[in-house]
Biotite code that builds the C-alpha atoms (Angstrom):
import biotite.structure as struc

atoms = struc.array([
    struc.Atom([-5.585, -20.230, -11.092], chain_id="A", res_id=1, res_name="LEU", atom_name="CA", element="C"),
    struc.Atom([-7.294, -21.066, -7.901], chain_id="A", res_id=2, res_name="SER", atom_name="CA", element="C"),
    struc.Atom([-4.083, -21.580, -6.142], chain_id="A", res_id=3, res_name="SER", atom_name="CA", element="C"),
    struc.Atom([-3.056, -18.218, -6.882], chain_id="A", res_id=4, res_name="LYS", atom_name="CA", element="C"),
    struc.Atom([-6.338, -16.884, -6.223], chain_id="A", res_id=5, res_name="TYR", atom_name="CA", element="C"),
    struc.Atom([-6.144, -17.898, -2.629], chain_id="A", res_id=6, res_name="SER", atom_name="CA", element="C"),
    struc.Atom([-2.486, -16.716, -2.432], chain_id="A", res_id=7, res_name="ILE", atom_name="CA", element="C"),
    struc.Atom([-3.541, -13.160, -3.047], chain_id="A", res_id=8, res_name="TYR", atom_name="CA", element="C"),
    struc.Atom([-6.343, -13.700, -0.545], chain_id="A", res_id=9, res_name="SER", atom_name="CA", element="C"),
    struc.Atom([-4.185, -14.575, 1.926], chain_id="A", res_id=10, res_name="ILE", atom_name="CA", element="C"),
    struc.Atom([-1.897, -11.745, 1.718], chain_id="A", res_id=11, res_name="TYR", atom_name="CA", element="C"),
    struc.Atom([-4.821, -9.629, 0.921], chain_id="A", res_id=12, res_name="SER", atom_name="CA", element="C"),
    struc.Atom([-5.949, -10.897, 4.410], chain_id="A", res_id=13, res_name="ILE", atom_name="CA", element="C"),
    struc.Atom([-2.680, -10.521, 6.470], chain_id="A", res_id=14, res_name="ALA", atom_name="CA", element="C"),
    struc.Atom([-2.040, -6.941, 5.030], chain_id="A", res_id=15, res_name="LEU", atom_name="CA", element="C"),
    struc.Atom([-5.346, -6.151, 6.412], chain_id="A", res_id=16, res_name="VAL", atom_name="CA", element="C"),
    struc.Atom([-4.803, -7.564, 9.537], chain_id="A", res_id=17, res_name="VAL", atom_name="CA", element="C"),
    struc.Atom([-1.135, -6.046, 9.545], chain_id="A", res_id=18, res_name="GLU", atom_name="CA", element="C"),
    struc.Atom([-2.506, -2.717, 9.111], chain_id="A", res_id=19, res_name="THR", atom_name="CA", element="C"),
    struc.Atom([-5.095, -2.962, 11.722], chain_id="A", res_id=20, res_name="PHE", atom_name="CA", element="C"),
    struc.Atom([-2.571, -3.815, 14.476], chain_id="A", res_id=21, res_name="ILE", atom_name="CA", element="C"),
    struc.Atom([-0.344, -1.206, 13.178], chain_id="A", res_id=22, res_name="ILE", atom_name="CA", element="C"),
    struc.Atom([-2.590, 1.735, 13.779], chain_id="A", res_id=23, res_name="LEU", atom_name="CA", element="C"),
    struc.Atom([-4.145, 0.383, 16.820], chain_id="A", res_id=24, res_name="TYR", atom_name="CA", element="C"),
    struc.Atom([-0.908, -0.078, 18.626], chain_id="A", res_id=25, res_name="ILE", atom_name="CA", element="C"),
    struc.Atom([-0.023, 3.695, 17.223], chain_id="A", res_id=26, res_name="LEU", atom_name="CA", element="C"),
    struc.Atom([-3.366, 5.062, 18.151], chain_id="A", res_id=27, res_name="ALA", atom_name="CA", element="C"),
    struc.Atom([-2.844, 3.908, 21.759], chain_id="A", res_id=28, res_name="ILE", atom_name="CA", element="C"),
    struc.Atom([0.496, 5.021, 22.072], chain_id="A", res_id=29, res_name="TYR", atom_name="CA", element="C"),
    struc.Atom([-0.543, 8.373, 20.998], chain_id="A", res_id=30, res_name="ILE", atom_name="CA", element="C"),
    struc.Atom([-3.509, 8.449, 23.321], chain_id="A", res_id=31, res_name="LEU", atom_name="CA", element="C"),
    struc.Atom([-1.002, 7.487, 25.858], chain_id="A", res_id=32, res_name="TYR", atom_name="CA", element="C"),
    struc.Atom([1.051, 10.129, 25.512], chain_id="A", res_id=33, res_name="ILE", atom_name="CA", element="C"),
    struc.Atom([-2.049, 12.449, 25.509], chain_id="A", res_id=34, res_name="LEU", atom_name="CA", element="C"),
    struc.Atom([-3.235, 11.439, 28.901], chain_id="A", res_id=35, res_name="THR", atom_name="CA", element="C"),
    struc.Atom([0.319, 11.684, 30.253], chain_id="A", res_id=36, res_name="LYS", atom_name="CA", element="C"),
    struc.Atom([0.487, 15.126, 28.969], chain_id="A", res_id=37, res_name="LEU", atom_name="CA", element="C"),
    struc.Atom([-2.910, 16.217, 30.114], chain_id="A", res_id=38, res_name="SER", atom_name="CA", element="C"),
    struc.Atom([-3.937, 14.570, 33.163], chain_id="A", res_id=39, res_name="LEU", atom_name="CA", element="C"),
    struc.Atom([-7.309, 15.927, 33.454], chain_id="A", res_id=40, res_name="SER", atom_name="CA", element="C"),
    struc.Atom([-8.636, 13.702, 30.456], chain_id="A", res_id=41, res_name="ILE", atom_name="CA", element="C"),
    struc.Atom([-9.896, 10.374, 31.288], chain_id="A", res_id=42, res_name="ASP", atom_name="CA", element="C"),
    struc.Atom([-8.081, 7.459, 29.401], chain_id="A", res_id=43, res_name="PHE", atom_name="CA", element="C"),
    struc.Atom([-10.847, 4.939, 28.737], chain_id="A", res_id=44, res_name="LEU", atom_name="CA", element="C"),
    struc.Atom([-12.832, 7.933, 27.859], chain_id="A", res_id=45, res_name="THR", atom_name="CA", element="C"),
    struc.Atom([-10.670, 9.435, 25.396], chain_id="A", res_id=46, res_name="LEU", atom_name="CA", element="C"),
    struc.Atom([-9.900, 5.774, 24.014], chain_id="A", res_id=47, res_name="LEU", atom_name="CA", element="C"),
    struc.Atom([-13.638, 5.290, 23.101], chain_id="A", res_id=48, res_name="TYR", atom_name="CA", element="C"),
    struc.Atom([-13.922, 8.614, 21.475], chain_id="A", res_id=49, res_name="PHE", atom_name="CA", element="C"),
    struc.Atom([-10.744, 8.220, 19.255], chain_id="A", res_id=50, res_name="PHE", atom_name="CA", element="C"),
    struc.Atom([-11.769, 4.483, 18.016], chain_id="A", res_id=51, res_name="PHE", atom_name="CA", element="C"),
    struc.Atom([-15.492, 5.681, 17.619], chain_id="A", res_id=52, res_name="THR", atom_name="CA", element="C"),
    struc.Atom([-14.839, 8.635, 15.740], chain_id="A", res_id=53, res_name="LYS", atom_name="CA", element="C"),
    struc.Atom([-11.561, 9.028, 14.500], chain_id="A", res_id=54, res_name="SER", atom_name="CA", element="C"),
    struc.Atom([-10.023, 8.753, 11.134], chain_id="A", res_id=55, res_name="LEU", atom_name="CA", element="C"),
    struc.Atom([-8.325, 5.202, 12.153], chain_id="A", res_id=56, res_name="PHE", atom_name="CA", element="C"),
    struc.Atom([-11.925, 3.506, 12.536], chain_id="A", res_id=57, res_name="TYR", atom_name="CA", element="C"),
    struc.Atom([-12.945, 5.019, 9.306], chain_id="A", res_id=58, res_name="LYS", atom_name="CA", element="C"),
    struc.Atom([-9.881, 3.506, 7.680], chain_id="A", res_id=59, res_name="VAL", atom_name="CA", element="C"),
    struc.Atom([-10.401, 0.099, 9.449], chain_id="A", res_id=60, res_name="GLY", atom_name="CA", element="C"),
    struc.Atom([-14.215, 0.412, 8.003], chain_id="A", res_id=61, res_name="LYS", atom_name="CA", element="C"),
    struc.Atom([-12.576, 1.101, 4.577], chain_id="A", res_id=62, res_name="TYR", atom_name="CA", element="C"),
    struc.Atom([-10.237, -1.799, 4.533], chain_id="A", res_id=63, res_name="TYR", atom_name="CA", element="C"),
    struc.Atom([-13.177, -4.083, 5.951], chain_id="A", res_id=64, res_name="ILE", atom_name="CA", element="C"),
    struc.Atom([-15.661, -3.585, 3.346], chain_id="A", res_id=65, res_name="SER", atom_name="CA", element="C"),
    struc.Atom([-12.521, -4.013, 0.466], chain_id="A", res_id=66, res_name="LYS", atom_name="CA", element="C"),
    struc.Atom([-11.764, -7.083, 2.001], chain_id="A", res_id=67, res_name="LEU", atom_name="CA", element="C"),
    struc.Atom([-15.401, -8.397, 2.000], chain_id="A", res_id=68, res_name="LEU", atom_name="CA", element="C"),
    struc.Atom([-15.506, -6.988, -1.602], chain_id="A", res_id=69, res_name="PHE", atom_name="CA", element="C"),
    struc.Atom([-12.514, -9.430, -2.712], chain_id="A", res_id=70, res_name="TYR", atom_name="CA", element="C"),
    struc.Atom([-13.923, -12.445, -0.592], chain_id="A", res_id=71, res_name="LEU", atom_name="CA", element="C"),
])
């Protein structure tokens, strides 16, 4: 039973990490396209605003809270 639980926790951690990586790559790609289309927007300012106020940030916080709950 304990080995089954540890495999489950490893899989859940891997799933959270993979989701984070995919979301951040997608967010950076979208921001890069937006800055190419509108050169008046500073890329770093947009990146900061996007990661602190966006849906990706909220999804990341949700996954971290779920992960801590399972551990």
